[in-house]
Backbone as a ProteinNet text record, in pm:
[ID]
protein_1_A
[PRIMARY]
XXXXXXXXXXXXXXXXXXXXXXXXXXXXXXXXXXXXXXXXXXXXXXXXXXXXXXXXXXXXXXXXXXXXXXXXXXXXXXXXXXXXXXXXXXXXXXXXXXXXXXXXXXXXXXXXXXXXXXXXXXXXXXXXXXXXXXXXXXXXXXXXXXXXXXX
[TERTIARY]
609	666	656.6	707.2	703.8	771.3	798.6	856.5	991.1	1075.9	1209	1198.7	1105.8	1086.4	1035.6	949.2	901.8	1017.9	1102.3	1220.5	1305.7	1324.8	1405.8	1340.3	1209.5	1137	1151	1133.6	1141.7	1280.3	1383	1520.3	1548.6	1464.9	1482	1412.9	1357.4	1285	1353.9	1330	1382.9	1271.6	1152.8	1039.3	911.6	844.5	721.6	605	494.6	371.5	312.2	276.3	213.1	63.8	-13.2	-158.4	-205.6	-322.8	-378.4	-369.2	-394.9	-402.6	-270.9	-158.6	-30.6	-35.3	-81.6	-91.7	-205.7	-315.4	-431.7	-398.3	-331.6	-292.4	-200.9	-108.6	-12.8	-83.7	-164.8	-230.8	-333.3	-394.2	-494.8	-435.4	-304	-235.9	-307.7	-337.4	-407.8	-330.4	-396.7	-324.7	-255.3	-310	-251.5	-149.5	-178.4	-98.2	-6.4	-23.2	62.6	210.6	248.5	391.6	447.7	366.8	410.6	413.2	311.6	311	426.4	461.8	575.3	704.1	723.6	842.5	846.6	733.7	727.6	759.6	696.8	718	859.7	918.2	1058	1152.1	1123.1	1206.8	1201.4	1084.8	1071	1135.8	1102.9	1156.3	1309.1	1370.9	1517.3	1581	1501.1	1554	1600.9	1579.4	1615	1541.4	1417.5	1335.5	1259.9	1235.5	1155.9	1009.1	926	783.3	707.9	591.2	505.7	363	278.9	135.9	62.8	-68.3	-147.3	-230.1	-282.9	-370.2	-500.4	-528.9	-642.3	-618.8	-494.2	-459.9	-491.6	-452.5	-479.2	-628.5	-707.5	-852.6	-910.9	-863.2	-915.5	-878.2	-755.2	-711.6	-785.8	-810.1	-878.3	-1027.7	-1082.1	-1227.3	-1280.7	-1208.5	-1258.3	-1263.9	-1155.3	-1169.1	-1272.6	-1287.2	-1388.9	-1528.7	-1547.5	-1677.8	-1711.7	-1607.2	-1627.3	-1618.3	-1614	-1602.6	-1481.7	-1372.9	-1251	-1145.4	-1154.2	-1061.9	-918.2	-901.4	-766.7	-694	-759.2	-697.8	-676.3	-769.6	-751	-621.9	-601.3	-482.2	-356	-360.8	-245.1	-208.8	-308.4	-283.3	-227.2	-283.2	-235.9	-89.8	-55.5	83.3	175	134.3	215	240.4	134.8	147.1	223.5	191.8	251.7	397	441.9	580.8	660.2	606.2	673.8	799.2	913.9	1039.6	1038.9	1096.4	1116.2	986.2	878.6	748.5	707.1	689.1	647.5	496.1	433	288.1	256.6	158.3	112.9	-29.4	-51.5	-185.4	-251.5	-381	-456.7	-455.3	-399.1	-402.9	-459.3	-463	-524.9	-452.1	-320	-243.6	-268.5	-271.9	-299	-443.9	-536.1	-676.9	-692.5	-621.7	-627.1	-573	-459.1	-400.5	-491.1	-550.8	-642.2	-764.4	-814.3	-926.8	-886.8	-764.4	-714.6	-706.4	-647.9	-635.5	-773.7	-863.8	-999.4	-1068.3	-1053.9	-1118.2	-1062.6	-933.6	-870.9	-868.9	-890.5	-883.7	-1015.5	-1103.8	-1228.8	-1214.2	-1097.5	-1078	-1165	-1195.8	-1264.8	-1174.7	-1233.4	-1156.5	-1044.1	-1067.3	-954.6	-837.2	-867.7	-762	-691.6	-767.2	-709.4	-616.7	-651.5	-564.5	-431	-435.5	-311.2	-222.6	-281.5	-205.2	-149.8	-232.8	-188.7	-72.7	-79.7	29.2	158.4	147.8	266.1	327.7	244.7	295.2	359.7	293.3	346.5	477.1	492.4	614.1	728.6	699.9	803.4	830.1	730.8	746.9	773.5	854.6	884	809.8	708.8	623.7	514.2	409.6	298.3	275.7	278	246.8	99.9	27.2	-116	-156.3	-281.7	-336.7	-471.3	-493.1	-619.9	-611.1	-671	-662.7	-738.3	-827.3	-898.8	-805.5	-685.5	-590.4	-515.6	-512.2	-437.2	-497.8	-412.6	-457.1	-503.8	-535.5	-576.9	-460.8	-372.8	-258.2	-132	-58.5	68	187.6	161.6	267	223	300.6	415.1	369.8	463.6	426.5	374.9	289.1	227	305.2	313	361.9	237.7	181.8	58.3	94.1	54.1	93.2	46.1	-71.5	-124.3	-28.2	47.8	139.9	257.5	272.2	383.8	338.4	209.8	158.1	208.8
-1913.3	-1783.7	-1693.7	-1573.8	-1479.9	-1349.7	-1271.7	-1139.1	-1145.9	-1238.1	-1247.4	-1285.6	-1372.5	-1410.7	-1291	-1210.9	-1090	-993.4	-974.2	-887.9	-935.7	-1066.3	-1123.3	-1098.2	-1116.3	-1091.2	-945.7	-854.6	-711.9	-672.7	-737.9	-703.4	-734.2	-814.7	-846.4	-748.3	-641.3	-541.6	-406.7	-324.5	-187.8	-83.8	-112.8	-19.8	-99.7	-74.5	-145.5	-48.8	-85.1	-11.2	-64.9	25.4	-12.4	13.3	-92.9	-80.5	-16.3	38.2	111.2	33.6	-95.8	-171.8	-175.8	-156.8	-152.3	-39.4	76.1	190.9	172.6	119	97.6	5	-105.6	-199.3	-132.2	-52.3	14.8	117.8	202.4	309.8	257.4	143.7	87.1	-13	-37.4	-137	-272.5	-313.2	-439.5	-553.3	-632.3	-734.8	-841.2	-872.5	-978.1	-924.7	-808.1	-759.7	-641.3	-574	-459.3	-495.7	-611.4	-644.9	-655.8	-703	-715.2	-579.5	-498.7	-365.6	-282	-302.5	-231.3	-266	-393.3	-436.2	-367.8	-363.7	-299.6	-151.4	-83.6	60.6	92.9	7.9	28.4	14.2	-80.6	-99.8	23.4	82.8	204.1	322.9	339.8	453.4	454.5	338.3	328.9	345.4	337.1	347.4	214.4	106.8	-26.4	-52.4	-5.9	-16	115.7	157.9	278.4	239	327	301.8	392.2	346.6	417.2	389.4	489.2	468.9	579.5	571.9	671.1	755	862.1	946.2	874.4	763.8	678.9	630	593.5	549.7	659.2	781.8	892.6	908.2	905.2	918.6	804.8	683	568.9	578.4	616.4	626.4	737.8	848.5	960.9	938.9	837.9	815.5	780.5	698.6	659.7	779	856.4	973.4	1073.8	1082.9	1172.6	1124.6	993.2	935.8	969.3	980.9	1014.1	1164.7	1243.4	1389.5	1433	1358.5	1384.3	1448.4	1580	1653	1650.4	1644	1640.2	1514	1400	1274.3	1272.2	1326.9	1336.2	1410.5	1524.1	1604	1530	1464.7	1388.7	1276.8	1204.3	1096.7	1152.3	1263.1	1321.9	1365.3	1429.1	1471.9	1350.5	1249	1127.1	1065	1050	983.2	1066.4	1192.6	1273.7	1311.8	1292.8	1321.1	1194.3	1079.8	953.3	943	914.1	908.5	800.5	834.2	740.7	685.9	762.3	722.8	825.4	778.6	865.4	853.1	966.3	971.6	987.1	910.2	916.4	971.1	1075.3	1132.4	1080	1085.2	1036.4	1142	1105.8	1191.6	1107.8	1164.9	1094.6	964	965.8	844.5	734.1	770.4	670.1	621.8	711.3	672.3	572	595.1	504.5	366.5	364.4	235.8	166.7	244.3	187	125.9	191	135.8	3.1	-2	-126.3	-236.5	-203.8	-302.6	-349.9	-255.6	-292.3	-380.8	-343.4	-420.1	-560.1	-577.4	-708.8	-795.7	-734.4	-812.6	-819.1	-723.8	-718.3	-659.5	-598.6	-536.9	-412.9	-378.3	-252.6	-137.2	-23.8	89	133.5	148.4	189.9	91	-37.2	-138.3	-130	-107.4	-95.4	25	133.3	251.6	216.7	142.5	104.5	19.6	-80.9	-170.1	-91.5	-5.3	75	165.9	224.8	311.8	232.7	112.9	27.8	-3.1	-37	-70.8	49.1	162.7	282.5	330	307.2	352.1	252.2	134.3	32.2	-38.9	-42.8	-113.8	-261.3	-319.7	-462.7	-547.5	-488.3	-562.7	-473.8	-538.2	-470.1	-540.3	-463.3	-518.9	-493.2	-600.5	-592.6	-709.2	-711.5	-828.4	-862.2	-808.6	-828.6	-956	-1060.2	-1190.8	-1195.1	-1097	-1091.7	-1061.9	-1011.2	-978	-1101.7	-1205.7	-1326.9	-1390.1	-1420.2	-1478.5	-1375.7	-1256.3	-1149.3	-1055.8	-1037.4	-947.3	-1031.4	-1031.9	-1106.7	-1013.8	-893.3	-795.7	-662.4	-607.2	-668.3	-776	-860.4	-967.3	-913	-991	-951.7	-1006.5	-926	-970.3	-963.9	-1082.5	-1092	-1107.5	-1012.4	-1015.1	-1142.2	-1188.5	-1309.1	-1426.4	-1431.7	-1543	-1540	-1429.6	-1416.1	-1418.8	-1444.7	-1449.8	-1576.6
821.1	788.4	911.8	898.8	1009.7	972.8	1075.1	1058.3	987.5	1026.9	963.8	816.4	783.8	643.6	562.9	623.6	555.4	532.6	632.1	615.4	498.1	491.3	383.3	247.7	239.6	115.5	73.9	167.7	137.1	87.6	140.3	101.7	-45	-106.4	-247.8	-340.6	-284.9	-364.4	-355.6	-457.5	-456.2	-446.8	-505.5	-503.4	-483.5	-371.8	-338.2	-328.4	-392.1	-368.7	-239.2	-149.2	-23.9	-35.5	-25.8	-29.4	102.4	100.5	214.6	344.7	339.9	464.1	540.1	473.5	545.6	648.3	606.7	696.7	796.4	750.2	836.2	952.6	923.9	1030	1130.9	1081	1169.3	1257.8	1196.2	1270.8	1371	1341.3	1432.4	1530	1519.8	1603.8	1595.4	1473.9	1451	1517.8	1601.1	1678.7	1593.2	1479.4	1395.6	1295.5	1237.7	1125.5	1155.7	1268	1299.5	1304.5	1359.4	1358	1215.9	1123.8	984.8	916	939.8	878.2	932.5	1058.2	1116.6	1042.5	1010.5	935.9	799.8	732.2	599.7	611.7	706	719.9	766.3	850	890.6	770.9	682.4	563.6	473.7	461.6	379.8	451.2	576.6	652	652.1	663.8	667.8	530.1	425.7	290.5	233.8	308.1	255.8	126	119.4	-0.3	-13	-134.5	-155.6	-157.7	-105.2	-100.9	-196.4	-231.7	-325.5	-283	-287.8	-267.1	-341.3	-341.7	-415.1	-319.7	-371.5	-291.1	-257	-322.8	-283	-140.3	-109.1	26.1	126.3	95	186.5	209.8	103.1	116.5	199.9	177.6	252.6	400.8	430.3	569.7	643.3	575.8	640.6	657.5	592.4	596.3	734.9	811.9	944.7	1039.7	1055.2	1142	1089	957.6	901.3	940.4	937.3	974.6	1119.8	1202.9	1343.9	1369.4	1260.8	1268.5	1350.3	1337	1413.7	1323.7	1309.1	1221.6	1273.5	1404.7	1461.9	1418.5	1429.2	1387.6	1237.3	1163.1	1018	986.1	1049.6	1024.2	1068.5	1184.8	1232.8	1135.3	1087.7	991.6	860.3	815.4	690.7	701.9	810.5	831.2	838.6	914	926.8	789.2	712.8	583	481	470.7	365	394.3	516.7	551.8	580.3	542.7	570.4	483.7	545.9	469.9	361.5	248.9	136.9	79.1	95	40.9	-63.4	-184.9	-295.6	-315.9	-338.2	-358.9	-507.1	-552.4	-690.6	-690.3	-769.1	-781.3	-908.5	-909.6	-1024.5	-1134.7	-1247.5	-1365.6	-1480.7	-1599.9	-1712.5	-1746.2	-1741.4	-1774.8	-1672.4	-1544.4	-1440.9	-1451	-1480.2	-1495.8	-1610.6	-1719.9	-1834.5	-1795.4	-1726.9	-1684.1	-1582.2	-1492	-1393.1	-1461.3	-1563.5	-1639.1	-1702.9	-1756	-1816.3	-1711	-1596.6	-1487.9	-1444.4	-1426.3	-1382.8	-1486.5	-1612.2	-1719.1	-1734.2	-1709.7	-1729.6	-1604.7	-1488.1	-1363.6	-1287.7	-1312.7	-1237.9	-1098.1	-1069.4	-938	-923.5	-798.4	-770.9	-814.8	-846.6	-898.1	-803.8	-671.8	-585.9	-591.8	-598.9	-609.4	-744.2	-848.6	-982.9	-991	-922.3	-921	-855.3	-745.3	-676.3	-768.1	-830	-918.2	-1037.1	-1094.4	-1208.5	-1170	-1052.1	-1006.1	-991.7	-936.8	-921.1	-1057	-1153.1	-1286.7	-1354.3	-1349.2	-1417	-1355.2	-1223.1	-1154.5	-1165.8	-1219	-1228.6	-1097.3	-1009.8	-881.8	-908.1	-821.9	-837.7	-734.7	-671.6	-579.5	-524.3	-475.3	-409.1	-276.3	-167.2	-35.8	-9.2	11	35.1	124	157.3	225.1	162.7	45.6	-23.8	-107.4	-56.3	-120.4	-253.3	-276.2	-404.6	-520	-490.5	-596.1	-644.9	-560.3	-594.9	-719.9	-817.3	-942.4	-1043.9	-998	-1088.4	-1121.1	-1023.7	-1040.5	-1034.1	-1141.9	-1144.2	-1163.6	-1214.8	-1236.2	-1179.1	-1087.7	-1021.8	-923.2	-878.9	-786.3	-652.6	-591.1	-464.5	-345.5	-241.4	-111.1	-20.5	8.4	86.4	234.1	316.1	457.4	529.2	497.2	562.7	551.5	444.8	424.4	522.2	597.9	691.3	837.1	860.9	998.7	1065.7
[MASK]
+++++++++++++++++++++++++++++++++++++++++++++++++++++++++++++++++++++++++++++++++++++++++++++++++++++++++++++++++++++++++++++++++++++++++++++++++++++++

């Protein structure tokens, strides 16, 4: 597999939930996964596919610069993420919390992961882009697009 195969896979979707690591790989220029995250983000930015993520992603992405007491980078990341074209943000409310509890209870996923999956389900996403192999076999709806499979 590779970048072109990932592009082809993405073209078969209309709404994808992007897990935190898609942004993390891109922002850190991860040597193995940044080329793949770039393809995903280009597909969303161009409007080829609509993107969706949760405020859990924002909290997770801002955690590293916060740990380094780097408020400037925190603000830059927040602006980048919250103004990303064709990306819809989902906040945690009672309905999402209830669905996340269901996902967590039935899959055993950690709560932040369950929130992501629950958001995808509630929004009607037809795929989730992640690289979290712990989700394999636990999450079947919506289907997973695992970045490692395209390296």
